[in-house]
C-alpha positions as CSV (number, residue, x, y, z in Angstrom):
1,M,41.6,85.0,42.7
2,A,38.5,82.9,43.5
3,I,37.1,83.7,46.9
4,K,34.8,81.3,48.8
5,E,31.3,82.3,49.9
6,N,30.4,82.4,53.5
7,L,33.7,83.6,54.7
8,V,34.9,83.0,58.3
9,R,35.7,86.4,59.7
10,V,38.9,86.3,61.8
11,C,40.1,89.1,64.0
12,V,43.9,88.9,64.6
13,Y,45.2,90.7,67.7
14,D,48.9,89.8,67.6
15,V,52.2,91.3,68.7
16,D,53.7,90.3,65.4
17,A,51.0,89.6,62.9
18,T,53.5,89.4,59.9
19,V,53.0,85.6,59.4
20,F,49.2,86.1,59.2
21,Q,49.5,89.1,56.9
22,D,51.8,87.2,54.6
23,S,49.2,84.5,54.3
24,Q,46.2,86.8,54.1
25,E,45.4,86.4,50.4
26,E,45.9,82.6,50.4
27,L,43.7,82.3,53.5
28,L,41.0,84.4,51.8
29,T,40.8,81.9,48.9
30,L,40.4,79.2,51.5
31,G,37.5,81.0,53.2
32,Y,39.1,82.9,56.0
33,Q,38.9,86.7,55.9
34,L,41.5,88.2,58.3
35,S,41.4,91.7,59.9
36,F,44.2,93.0,62.0
37,Y,44.0,95.2,65.1
38,N,46.5,96.7,67.5
39,D,43.7,97.4,69.9
40,L,41.2,94.6,70.4
41,E,38.4,97.1,71.4
42,A,38.7,98.6,67.9
43,S,37.1,95.5,66.5
44,M,34.0,95.8,68.7
45,P,32.0,98.5,66.9
46,E,31.9,96.8,63.5
47,A,28.5,96.1,62.1
48,I,29.7,92.6,61.2
49,K,31.3,91.0,64.1
50,P,34.3,88.5,63.7
51,D,33.4,84.8,64.0
52,V,36.6,84.0,65.8
53,Y,39.6,85.9,67.3
54,I,43.3,85.1,67.3
55,V,45.0,86.7,70.3
56,D,48.7,86.7,71.0
57,V,49.6,85.0,74.3
58,A,51.4,88.2,75.3
59,K,48.1,90.2,75.0
60,L,45.9,87.6,76.7
61,D,45.8,88.6,80.3
62,A,45.3,92.3,79.4
63,S,42.4,91.2,77.2
64,K,40.7,88.7,79.4
65,A,37.8,90.8,80.6
66,L,37.1,92.0,77.0
67,L,37.3,88.5,75.6
68,E,34.8,87.2,78.1
69,S,32.4,90.0,77.2
70,I,32.4,89.5,73.4
71,D,30.9,86.0,73.7
72,K,33.0,84.8,70.7
73,P,35.6,82.0,70.4
74,Y,39.2,82.8,70.4
75,L,42.5,81.0,69.8
76,V,45.8,81.8,71.4
77,S,48.9,82.3,69.2
78,G,52.5,82.2,70.1
79,I,52.4,79.7,72.9
80,N,55.7,78.2,71.8
81,F,57.4,81.6,72.3
82,L,57.1,81.5,76.1
83,D,60.6,80.1,76.6
84,N,59.4,77.5,79.1
85,S,57.7,80.1,81.3
86,P,54.2,79.3,82.3
87,A,51.4,80.4,80.1
88,P,49.1,83.1,81.5
89,S,46.4,81.6,83.7
90,S,43.7,82.8,81.4
91,A,45.2,81.0,78.4
92,L,43.3,77.8,79.1
93,D,40.1,79.3,80.6
94,N,38.0,79.8,77.5
95,S,40.2,79.5,74.5
96,V,39.2,77.0,71.8
97,G,42.6,76.3,70.6
98,F,46.2,77.3,70.0
99,I,48.4,78.4,67.1
100,N,52.1,78.2,67.4
101,G,54.3,81.0,66.3
102,H,55.3,81.0,62.6
103,P,52.5,78.7,61.5
104,S,51.9,77.5,58.0
105,V,48.7,78.3,56.2
106,T,47.6,74.7,56.8
107,D,48.3,75.1,60.5
108,I,46.2,78.3,60.6
109,C,43.3,76.8,58.7
110,V,43.2,73.5,60.7
111,N,43.4,75.2,64.1
112,I,40.7,77.8,63.2
113,R,38.4,75.0,61.9
114,L,39.0,72.8,64.9
115,G,38.6,75.7,67.3
116,L,35.2,76.6,65.8
117,L,34.1,73.0,65.9
118,W,35.1,72.8,69.5
119,Y,33.3,76.0,70.3
120,K,30.1,74.7,68.6
121,E,30.2,71.5,70.6
122,R,30.9,73.3,73.9
123,E,28.0,75.6,73.3
124,H,25.7,72.7,72.4
125,F,26.6,70.8,75.6
126,S,26.3,73.9,77.6
127,R,22.7,74.5,76.3
128,R,21.9,70.8,77.0
129,G,23.1,71.2,80.5
130,Q,21.0,74.3,81.0
131,D,18.0,72.5,79.6
132,I,18.5,69.6,82.0
133,D,18.8,72.0,84.9
134,E,15.6,73.7,83.9
135,K,13.8,70.4,83.6
136,I,14.9,69.5,87.1
137,R,13.7,72.8,88.5
138,N,10.4,72.5,86.7
139,N,9.9,68.9,87.9
140,R,10.7,70.0,91.4
141,M,8.2,72.8,91.3
142,T,5.5,70.4,90.0
143,G,6.4,68.0,92.7
144,V,5.9,70.7,95.4
145,A,2.5,71.7,93.9
146,V,1.4,68.1,93.8
147,G,2.5,67.5,97.3
148,M,0.6,70.5,98.6
149,L,-2.6,69.5,96.7
150,M,-2.3,66.0,98.1
151,Q,-2.3,67.5,101.6
152,K,-5.3,69.7,100.8
153,T,-7.4,66.9,99.2
154,G,-6.3,63.6,100.6
155,L,-6.1,62.3,97.0
156,T,-3.4,60.1,95.6
157,E,-0.4,61.6,93.7
158,E,-1.8,60.0,90.5
159,D,-5.2,61.6,90.9
160,V,-3.8,65.1,91.7
161,L,-1.3,64.9,88.8
162,T,-4.1,63.9,86.4
163,C,-6.2,66.9,87.5
164,L,-3.3,69.2,87.2
165,K,-2.2,68.0,83.8
166,S,-5.8,68.2,82.5
167,T,-6.2,71.8,83.7
168,S,-2.8,72.8,82.4
169,R,-3.6,71.3,79.0
170,N,-7.1,73.0,78.9
171,K,-5.6,76.3,79.9
172,Q,-2.7,75.9,77.4
173,R,-0.2,76.5,80.2
174,R,3.1,74.8,80.9
175,M,3.0,72.4,83.9
176,V,5.6,74.5,85.7
177,D,3.5,77.7,85.2
178,A,0.4,75.9,86.4
179,S,2.3,74.6,89.4
180,C,3.6,78.0,90.3
181,A,0.0,79.4,90.2
182,V,-1.1,76.5,92.5
183,I,1.6,77.1,95.0
184,E,1.0,80.9,95.1
185,Q,-2.7,80.5,95.6
186,I,-2.4,77.9,98.4
187,H,0.0,80.2,100.2
188,K,-2.6,83.0,99.9
189,S,-5.5,80.8,101.0
190,K,-4.2,78.4,103.5
191,D,-7.7,77.4,104.6
192,T,-8.5,76.0,101.2
193,S,-10.3,72.6,101.6
194,L,-10.9,70.3,98.7
195,N,-12.6,67.0,99.3
196,S,-12.8,65.3,95.9
197,S,-11.3,65.2,92.4
198,A,-14.3,67.3,91.2
199,E,-13.7,70.0,93.7
200,L,-10.0,70.0,92.9
201,S,-10.7,70.3,89.2
202,A,-13.0,73.2,89.8
203,W,-10.5,74.9,92.1
204,L,-7.7,74.4,89.5
205,D,-9.9,75.8,86.8
206,S,-10.5,79.0,88.8
207,T,-6.8,79.3,89.9
208,I,-4.9,78.7,86.7
209,S,-5.5,81.4,84.1
210,H,-5.8,80.7,80.4
211,R,-2.7,81.5,78.3
212,T,-3.2,84.9,76.8
């Protein structure tokens, strides 16, 4: 039996895992290594963590807190066995896909692959959103620092920003770090008076420390 390299490790936590067990060898040849657990917590201490979990819909609510803590994608199995009763509220919260009861090998493979792709995309856009939020916060901090320096110097926004950027570059500091240092120092020395670009540059040079 030829086994693919770079196996996808799948933890199955199912009320009736027979269908997955029956397909285990075939799935292994296709690149999916299945492990079976009656207790989801039993999968946590492994040195090699699963890449994805398959959790029976009947086990979902009881496992919600644990699933949130493992920071791994999971699919929900057996949705079609609910007999028209509503799915647990947590079923749609963070799952990356669903596998109906009695799936074929193709169904299992396709749903795992799609779930992993969805998870990857979701993580990518989440990081992008965090990056955008950070840029907004950083720009806001720089704007506050520039505004305070304009009040202290009477210089234009462009002149202040030029001095701040120059000092930040010379000190090898991020603009947001330089801005924080400026805000902190102005709060400490409210009587600071700067009457020219040269005085501002000298003050910034003494206020903003070089990156260590």
